C-alpha positions as CSV (number, residue, x, y, z in Angstrom):
1,K,0.0,0.0,0.0
2,P,1.7,3.3,-1.1
3,K,2.5,6.0,1.4
4,T,2.6,3.7,4.5
5,G,5.7,3.0,6.6
6,S,5.9,-0.5,5.4
7,F,5.8,0.7,1.7
8,Y,8.8,3.0,2.3
9,V,10.8,0.3,4.2
10,R,10.3,-2.1,1.3
11,Q,11.4,0.5,-1.2
12,I,14.6,1.2,0.8
13,V,15.5,-2.4,1.6
14,G,14.7,-3.6,-1.9
15,S,17.0,-1.0,-3.6
16,V,20.7,-0.3,-3.6
17,N,22.5,3.0,-4.5
18,Y,25.7,3.2,-6.4
19,D,28.5,5.6,-5.5
20,A,27.0,9.1,-5.5
21,G,27.3,12.6,-4.3
22,S,29.3,14.6,-6.8
23,D,28.1,16.1,-10.0
24,P,30.6,14.3,-12.2
25,V,29.9,10.9,-10.7
26,D,26.1,11.5,-10.8
27,F,26.3,12.7,-14.4
28,S,28.4,9.6,-15.4
29,H,25.7,7.3,-13.9
30,G,22.9,9.4,-15.5
31,W,21.5,9.9,-11.9
32,L,20.6,6.1,-11.9
33,N,22.9,5.7,-8.9
34,Y,20.1,7.0,-6.6
35,Q,17.8,4.0,-6.8
36,I,16.7,4.2,-3.2
37,E,15.6,7.9,-3.5
38,H,14.0,7.1,-6.8
39,H,11.8,4.4,-5.3
40,V,11.0,6.4,-2.2
41,W,10.2,9.6,-4.1
42,P,9.2,8.6,-7.6
43,D,7.9,12.1,-8.5
44,L,11.1,13.9,-7.4
45,S,13.3,15.3,-10.1
46,M,16.5,13.3,-10.5
47,L,18.5,16.5,-10.0
48,Q,17.1,16.7,-6.4
49,Y,18.3,13.2,-5.5
50,Q,21.7,14.5,-4.5
51,R,20.1,16.8,-1.9
52,G,17.6,14.2,-0.6
53,A,20.1,11.3,-0.2
54,P,21.8,12.5,3.0
55,R,18.4,13.2,4.6
56,L,17.0,9.8,3.7
57,K,20.2,8.1,4.9
58,A,20.0,9.9,8.3
59,I,16.3,8.8,8.6
60,C,17.3,5.2,7.9
61,E,20.1,5.3,10.4
62,K,17.8,6.8,13.1
63,H,15.2,4.0,12.6
64,G,17.7,1.1,12.0
65,V,16.7,0.6,8.3
66,P,19.7,-0.6,6.1
67,Y,20.6,2.0,3.5
68,V,22.9,0.2,1.1
69,Q,25.3,2.1,-1.2
70,Q,28.0,0.2,-3.0
71,N,30.3,0.5,-6.0
72,V,28.6,-0.3,-9.3
73,F,31.3,-2.7,-10.3
74,W,31.0,-4.6,-6.9
75,R,27.3,-4.9,-7.6
76,L,27.9,-6.2,-11.1
77,K,30.4,-8.8,-9.7
78,K,27.7,-10.0,-7.3
79,T,25.2,-10.2,-10.1
80,V,27.4,-12.2,-12.4
Protein backbone atom coordinates (compact mmCIF):
# COMPACT_ATOMS: atom_id res chain seq x y z
CA LYS A 1 0.00 0.00 0.00
CA PRO A 2 1.67 3.27 -1.09
CA LYS A 3 2.51 5.99 1.42
CA THR A 4 2.65 3.70 4.46
CA GLY A 5 5.65 3.00 6.64
CA SER A 6 5.95 -0.55 5.35
CA PHE A 7 5.83 0.70 1.75
CA TYR A 8 8.83 2.99 2.34
CA VAL A 9 10.80 0.32 4.21
CA ARG A 10 10.26 -2.13 1.31
CA GLN A 11 11.42 0.48 -1.19
CA ILE A 12 14.59 1.17 0.79
CA VAL A 13 15.46 -2.43 1.64
CA GLY A 14 14.73 -3.61 -1.91
CA SER A 15 17.00 -1.02 -3.56
CA VAL A 16 20.73 -0.29 -3.63
CA ASN A 17 22.48 2.96 -4.48
CA TYR A 18 25.74 3.17 -6.37
CA ASP A 19 28.49 5.64 -5.50
CA ALA A 20 26.97 9.11 -5.53
CA GLY A 21 27.25 12.64 -4.26
CA SER A 22 29.28 14.61 -6.77
CA ASP A 23 28.11 16.13 -10.03
CA PRO A 24 30.64 14.28 -12.25
CA VAL A 25 29.86 10.89 -10.66
CA ASP A 26 26.11 11.46 -10.76
CA PHE A 27 26.27 12.65 -14.37
CA SER A 28 28.35 9.64 -15.43
CA HIS A 29 25.69 7.34 -13.93
CA GLY A 30 22.87 9.39 -15.45
CA TRP A 31 21.53 9.86 -11.90
CA LEU A 32 20.61 6.15 -11.92
CA ASN A 33 22.89 5.74 -8.91
CA TYR A 34 20.09 7.02 -6.64
CA GLN A 35 17.84 3.96 -6.79
CA ILE A 36 16.69 4.23 -3.17
CA GLU A 37 15.63 7.85 -3.53
CA HIS A 38 13.96 7.08 -6.84
CA HIS A 39 11.82 4.35 -5.27
CA VAL A 40 10.95 6.40 -2.18
CA TRP A 41 10.21 9.64 -4.08
CA PRO A 42 9.25 8.61 -7.64
CA ASP A 43 7.93 12.09 -8.47
CA LEU A 44 11.11 13.88 -7.37
CA SER A 45 13.32 15.34 -10.09
CA MET A 46 16.51 13.33 -10.55
CA LEU A 47 18.45 16.53 -9.98
CA GLN A 48 17.08 16.65 -6.42
CA TYR A 49 18.29 13.16 -5.46
CA GLN A 50 21.71 14.51 -4.47
CA ARG A 51 20.08 16.81 -1.89
CA GLY A 52 17.62 14.21 -0.61
CA ALA A 53 20.06 11.31 -0.22
CA PRO A 54 21.79 12.50 3.00
CA ARG A 55 18.43 13.25 4.60
CA LEU A 56 17.02 9.83 3.73
CA LYS A 57 20.21 8.12 4.87
CA ALA A 58 19.96 9.90 8.25
CA ILE A 59 16.32 8.82 8.63
CA CYS A 60 17.31 5.23 7.87
CA GLU A 61 20.12 5.33 10.44
CA LYS A 62 17.77 6.78 13.05
CA HIS A 63 15.25 3.96 12.56
CA GLY A 64 17.70 1.10 11.96
CA VAL A 65 16.75 0.60 8.31
CA PRO A 66 19.67 -0.56 6.12
CA TYR A 67 20.63 2.01 3.50
CA VAL A 68 22.94 0.16 1.10
CA GLN A 69 25.32 2.06 -1.16
CA GLN A 70 28.01 0.17 -3.05
CA ASN A 71 30.31 0.55 -6.01
CA VAL A 72 28.60 -0.27 -9.32
CA PHE A 73 31.34 -2.74 -10.28
CA TRP A 74 31.01 -4.57 -6.94
CA ARG A 75 27.26 -4.92 -7.56
CA LEU A 76 27.93 -6.15 -11.09
CA LYS A 77 30.36 -8.77 -9.75
CA LYS A 78 27.72 -9.96 -7.26
CA THR A 79 25.19 -10.24 -10.08
CA VAL A 80 27.41 -12.22 -12.45
